[in-house]
N, C-alpha and C positions, 0 to 999 in steps of 0.2 A: 324115171321112177314115178310110179303112181303115188299121188298124195293120199295120205290116210284121211279117211272121212272124219271131220271134226265132230259134226253134230247132225242129228236127224230132226227134221221139223215136220209136224203134222198140220196140214191145211184143211180147214173145214169150209165148205162153200154153201152158200144159199143165194137165192135170187128172188126178186120181187117184180111184179108187173111185166111178165114176159109177154112177147107177142103171141097171139093165139092163131095157130096155123091149121087147126083142125075144125072141120065143119061138123056141127052137131055135138061136139065135146070140146074139151080144152087140150092144149098141147101136152105132150108126154116128154118132158125135158130130161136131158142127160148132159153132164159136163165132161168135156175132154180136156186134159191138161197137156200142153206141149211145152218143151223147154229148148232154149238155145243158149249155149255158153261160148260159141266160137264164131259168131257172125253169120246169121241167116242159114244155119243148119238146124232146123227144127226137128225134134223127135218126140214121139208120144211117150209120156211118162205113165199115164194111167187114165182110166175113165170111171166116173161114178156109176151107180145104178140108175135106171130110168124111173122117174116118178110119174105115175099115170095121172092124167087129167088134173094138172096143177100148174098155175101160172106164177105161183110164189113158192117154189120147192125149197125144202131144206134137205140137202143130200146127206145120207147117213154114212156113206163110204168116204173115208178121208184119203187125201193124197199124202204120201210120205216121201219127202225129198231130202237128199243130202244137201246140207247148207255149208257154203264156204264164204266167209267174210270177204276174202281177198279176190273174189271173182264176181263180175256182173252176171248174174244168172237170170236171163230173160224168161218170163213165163207168159204163156197165152192160154187163157181159159175160154174155150169155145162151148157155147150152149146150142144143142140141137134137139129138134122135135123128132123122136124116133117112132116110126110107124111100121117098121119091118124087123126081121130077125137077122139081117146081114150085119157083119162087123163094119163094113165100109160105111162111112158117114156121108160120102159125097152124094148119096141118093136121098138123104134126109133133109128136112127143112132147117135152115140156119136161123137161129133166134138171136144171135149177137155174140160178141166176143170182147175180151178185155185183156190188154197187154200191160205188164209192169215188170219190175225186177223183184226177186225174192227179198233183196235188201229193203225195198220199199214196204213190203208186207210186214217183215219182222220189226222194222223200226216204227210201224204204226200199230202193230199187234192185231189191229182189226181195221179193214179197209173197205169202204163202200164206194163204188164208182158206177157211172152209167155204162151200159153195154153198147157197143158200136157195131154197125153193119160193115161189110167189106168196103163199102164206098166212104167209110169214115163218118157217116151220118149216124145220129142216135137210133138205136133199135127201139123205137117207141119210147115208153117211159121205163123200160127195163133197166134194172140195176143188179149188180152182183156184190155180195159181201163175202170177203175172205178173212178168216181169222187164223192166226198161227199159234202153235204151241210147240215148245221143244219137248222131244221124247227123251226122258232122262230119269235116272235115279241119282239125285245129287246129295245123298246122305254121305257123311264122312265120319269115320270112326276115329275118335281121339284116344290115343293110348298113352298111358304112363306106366312104364314097365321097370320092375327091379327084380333081382334074383338074390338068393341067399345060399351060402355054403356051397358054391360051385366046386366041382372037381378041379384040382390043380393039374394042368397038363404040361406046364413048363418046368424044365429041370432047374433053371436059374430064374428066380422071380416067380410071379403068380400068372395065372391065365389072363389073356386079353380077350374077354368075351364080346361076342356080338350075336344078334338074333336074326333069323330069316323066317318070314311068314309065307306060307304057301296056300294057294287056293286049289280046290279039287276041280279038275276038268275031266272031260270024257276020256282024254288020252293020258291022264296022270296028274301029278302035282305041278303047279306052275308058280314060280316065284312072284309074290305080290309086293314085298317090301323087305329091305335090309336095313338094320339100324347101324349107327356108328359103332366103332370099336371102343370099349372102355378099357384103357390100358392097366395091366397089373392089379387086378381087382377081382376077388372071389365073391364079393357082395355088390355087384354093379347096380347102378341106377342110370338107366338110359334117358336121354333127353326126350321130352314129350314129342310125339309124332302123330301124323294123320295118315290114314289109308282110306281111299274111297270105298264105300261099301260094295260097289259093283266089282271092284278089283279083288276084294277079299273073299266074297262069297256070292257074287252075282245077285246081291240083294236078298238072298235066302238065309234067314236067321238060323236055320238048323243044318245048313251045309257044313261038312267037316272043314276045319282049318288046321293046318299043321304048323307048329312052331319048332324050329331047330335052333339050338344054341351051340356055337362053335368057339374054339380058342383060335384067335387070329395068328397066323404065321406069315412073315413077309415073303417067304418063298412060295406061298400059295398052298402049302400042305396043311390046311386048317384042320384041327382036331375036333371031332364031334364030342361035345360035353353031354348033351342030352336032347331028348325030343318029347314033346307032348302034343296030343290032338285035342281039339275042343270045337266049339261052334259059337256063334255070336250070342245065341240065347244063354248058353252057360256063362260066357264071359260077362254078360250083363248082370247075371245073378250073383257073380263073384263079389265077395265083400272086400273091404280094404285090408282085411287081415290075411288074405291068401297071397301067394307069390305074385299073382297078377293084380296090379293096381289099375282099376278100371275107371275111366272118366265118363265118356258119354258119346252118343251119336248126335251130330249136329248136321246142319245143312250148309253147303257152300253154294253161293249163287254162281251161275254160269254167265258167260258173255251175253247170251240171249236174254237171261233174266234181267240184266241191266238195261239192254237195248229196249226190250218190250216193256220194261218198267219205267221208261221215259228218259234214259240217259242219252244225251246228245253228244255226238262226236264232232268237235269243232276242228275244221281243217284250215291251216295257215300255210302259205307258200313263201319261201325266201329264195331269191334268185341272185346269182353271182354276176355282178357287172364289172368285174376287174379287168384290167388291160390285157391280161394273158389270154382272154377269150379271142382277141383279135378284132380288127375293125369290122363292125356289123355289116358294112357295105361290101366287104370282101367275101367271095365264096369260100375262102379258107376259114372264115371266122365261125366259131361255135354259135354265135348269135345271128349268123346269116340265115335269113328266112328264104327257103328255096321257092322257085316258081309254084311248086305244089302247096306252098304255105306251111312247110314244116321245118323244124330243126330239132336237135336232141332235147333242148329245154322244153319246147312245146310238147314233144312226144311224152316226156315224163309227166308234165302237168296233166295232160289228157288221161294218161293211163291210170295214174293214182287217183286223180280227182273224180273220174267217173264212178269209181267204186265208193269212195268216201262220201260223196254227196248224198247218197241215199240215207245216211244216218244223221243228217243235219237238217232240221225242219225248215229253217229259213233260207238255207242254201246261199248265205252271204259269207264270202270267204275273204279275210284280210290277205293282201298280197304285198310283199315288201321286196326291195332290192337292197344290195349292199356292195360297197367297193367302188362306187361311182361318184364323180363330181356332179352335183345337181344344181339346176337353176333355182333362184336367180343369183345366188352368191358364189356358186361353183365350189362350195366347200365339199370335201369328201364326206359321204354319209354311209353308215353301216346298218341303217334301218329306215329307209325312206319308203313311203307308200308308193306303189306303182302308179296310182292315180293322182299323186302329189297332194292328197287331201289328208293331212294327219288326223283331223277330227273324225274322218269317216273313211278309213282305208279299205272298206269292204267292197268286194266285187260280186255281182249277181251271177252265181253259178260258175261252173268251170269255164263257160264261154266268156264270162265277164273277166276272169283272171287272164285268159288268153288275149282278150281285146286290150286290157290295161297294159299287158306286157308289150304288145305290138305298138301301142301309142307311146309308151314310155321310151322305148329303145332309141328312136332318133333324137330324143330331147336331153339325153344325159351323155356325159363323157366318161368312157370306161377308164378306170384308174386302179386304185389299190389302197392298202393291202387287203388280203382275204381274211377278214375277221368274222367268226361265227358267233362269238359270245353275245354281242349286243342283241341279235335277233332271237337267240335262245332265251336270254333274260327277258326280252319283251313278251314272248308267249308265256314264260314262267310266271310273270306278274298276273296274267289273267287266270292261269291255273291255280295260283295261290288264292286269288279271290274266290274262285269256284269251290276250293277246298273248305273255305270258311262257312259254306252253306251246310256242312255236316251231312251231306247226302251225296249219293253217287249220280249226280245230275249232269255233270259236264266232264268230258275228257278231251284233251287237246292233242292233235297230230300235226306236227310241224314237218313239212317237206322242204328240205334245203337242196337246191340243185347247184352244183359247183363244178368248176373246171380244174380245180387243182389244189396245190399245196397250201395248207392252212397256215396263217401267220401267227395268230394268237392262241397257240396250242394250250398253253398253261391256263389261260382264262377260260377257254372252251371246256377243258377238262373240269374245271371248277364249276362252270355253269351246268354241265351235264350231271355232275354228282349232286348239285343242289336240286336240279329238276327231277332226279330219280325219286325224290320224296314228294313229288307233285303229280297230279293226274295228267301226265303228258308223255308222249312218245315222239322220237325224232327219227325221220327217215332221211338219209343222205344219198342222193344219186350223183355219182361222179360222171361228168360228160367229158368227151375228148380222150386224148391219149396220155395224160399225165400219169406220174407214179403216185398211186393212191395209198401207199404204205401207211401213212399217218392216219388215214381214215379207218383202216382196219383196227388200229389201236383204240379208236373211239367206240367201235362196235365190240362190246365186251364179251364176245363169244369165246375168246381164248383166256378168259380170266376177268376178274372184277376190275373195272376201270377205277383209277384212284386220282384224286386231285393232287396238285403239286405239294399240298401239305400232308398227303398220305391218307386222306379221308376217302373211304371206298363208297362207290355208288351202292345204294341199298337194293337196286334191281337193275337189270340190263334194259335200257330204254332206247338204245340206238341201233338202227339197222342200216348198214351201208351196202350199196351195190354199185359196181361200175356199169354204166349204160352200155358200153361196148359188148358186154356179155349177152345183151338182148337184141343187138342190131339186126340179126337175121331171124329172130324168134317172132311168133305172133304178138301183136301189140298188147294183148292181155297178160303176157307172161311177166312183164316188169312188175305190174301191180300184184300179181300172184306171189311173186318172190318177196317184195318189200313189205307187203301188208300181212303176210301169213302169221307173223308173230304178234300183231297188235291185239287180237282178242285175248291171248294169254297175258299180255302186259296189262290190259285193262282189268282183268279178273284178279291178277296178283296184287295190283295196287289197291283196289277197293276191298278185297279180302284182308289185306295187310292193315288197312285203316279201319276195318270193321264198319264200312259204310254200306247202307242198304239202298236198293233201287228207290227212286223218288216215289213211285206208286207202290204202296205196300201190298196191294192186292194182287201182285204178280203171282200167277199160278205156278208155285214151285213144288207142289206135292208130287212125290214120285208115283209112278203107276202101281207100285207095290204097296200102296197104303201110306198112312201117316208115319212120320219118323218115330222110332222107339226111343224113349228117353230113360 
């Protein structure tokens, strides 16, 4: 199944101090963008115009690329001096190139780097600057709707009305929103709701909008009560005395607004060192490191870590173990730093996490039980501190890799429910052949997770996948699956808390002009 494109990003490129390859005049540069998302299979995305006689060009043509948070999208910007009319650039002078990921660009929002030659040496003093902007209309329509003296369609009792909003498309009317049903009421007042302006009228304030009112019937034979057509311009002019109670158009920030506005994604790893993994020296053990230097734990760390690291500027990741007896006292611990340094549990990059895991493995005794709550509560303490800054500056992603059945289920459910009110998400990767039914309960996709006291999570923050599902898939596939929900979780949380990106000058205006209030 093809993934639906989340977001489009526009990249603007300029260069300074390019090499001069033309005799008697200056280079005529052009920029070619290549992309690789599946390991050394580069394809050309697009190219800019050629700028004549210029060593510090500002290219007018923008690159528009589809952006996926959950994939490492490698980009290569190649600069060429074009002296002929052929499409092929192999016969043109090469002025330098720069490679990075799209994640690095959007998390910097503007990136300036030296251009390199093919032999990895600097291309003179040449630099490239790339800035990113999300292409969007992020205006949202806030509705408060009520109706008066509706027709009664029910023989016993009164109508059970609900509304459907339709946008006009080239092929007809398309449903944009359906309200809840108000039971047994001919003068209903629906709960306030939001519809993105692009879903309602593609941002066009005069485009027709159709509203249909139905009487709900449980057998699906809903009766039409009435229809009206309008547009956003008329709705905005409507006063409080008309049947339509109108609120306003506001903006909702997107994931990239937060990232480009300075929000850091903090990545923490928790690794299961319980006895059920098996003796790490035995090839049957889930902690056994093969001669090729891999096991399922390491594969999960690499896959998820390589994506998330682009969104953390210092790339220092805390890494913990749980369920082992640790030196020197050999007490069981459920949140010990892999580097055995509680004051500084940070590892430098994904490589540092992998190295700490390899060093830690022979020094601990695998034991039990399998308790998740301590490590969830550990990260939650940092998330709570970040929340007190009253800005969307920090979000925490906890990756827990485990081989099996969870022991402290009640405490873990309570910890997740509490964490759902904090800027954090939890990814659980199940390794080995265990029965992971309990994990599916924590992943609230089938309904809202509740604590033992019945308190529901305010949002779904857990994503669980069994590693065995990805054993024969490309290595990027695990990250694609477990990280796909993170941008939505980030946006839901910060919008729910009404927190703004740290840098207020984030360009959030839509291409269709300023928001109408």
